N, C-alpha and C positions, 0 to 999 in steps of 0.2 A: 555567507551561505553556511548552512549545519549541515555533516552527513549524520543521516539518521540508522541505525541497524535494528530493525525488531525482531525479536526471536517470536515465533508462530505457535501456537496452541491449536491442534485437533486438524490441522491438515499436512496436505502430500508435502508442501512447499516449507522447508524450515524454519526460514529466514525472509527478512525482506530489506533490501536496501536503498536509499536516496539518497538525494541533496536538495532541503527544502532553502531556497535563496531568499535574502531578506525580501521580499516581496511578496513571503507564502506559493512559491512558485514550483511544483515537482519537477527534479530534473535525473536524470540518469537514474531510474525506477529497474532495479532489478530484484528477481525471485532468487532463490537458491530452492533448487527439488522443484516439484510438481510437475503440473504439465507443461510441459517446455513451448508447444507453440503457443498456445492460448496465454499464456503469461508473458511471453515477448509480445503477442499484443497487446495487451491490457497497458505494457511497459509504453508502446508507442504512440498508442492514443494518449495517454496518462503528462507526456513528456510537455514538458513550458504552461501545463494547466494550473490552474490556483487550487492548492490544494482543501481546502475547505468545499471545493465545487465538487473536486474526487472523492473526498469523505464522504460526502451526502449520494453521493450517486451509485456507490458500491457498500454502503455500510445495513447489513441486517440482507446481503443477500447471501445464499448457502448454499450449500454442496451435498444433494443425498442427505441423508441421515446426520449428518454432523454438527448441525445448529449452528455453523462458519461456513466460508469460504475461502479463500486465498485472497479473493477482491475483498470480504468482510475485513479478514486479518491488516488490508493495507489504508481500507475506512480508520481501524483501533490505532496502525502505527503512525495514522494522521493524527490522530486526535491528541494521541500522548504529546506528538512532537509540538502539534499548535497548543496545548496548554501548560507543555514547559515552555511557550516562550513567551506566552504572559508575565 
């Protein structure tokens, strides 16, 4: 299991922390900053899910005029973590 800390860009959340299990499942997902209720819900939904599936679901999701979102930043964090596993 690896712990991932990802500094976000252009979002209200400043950081995303999660654990990636040896079989690429997301656990202990937490957002630092951002819309507390919505991000807690995303964290609950993602618990135990396959990282690639989470990445594909949230990739490209945007918030307002930012061109990204906390969920999109999560997909980027997962992509980086999976690429480092190769």
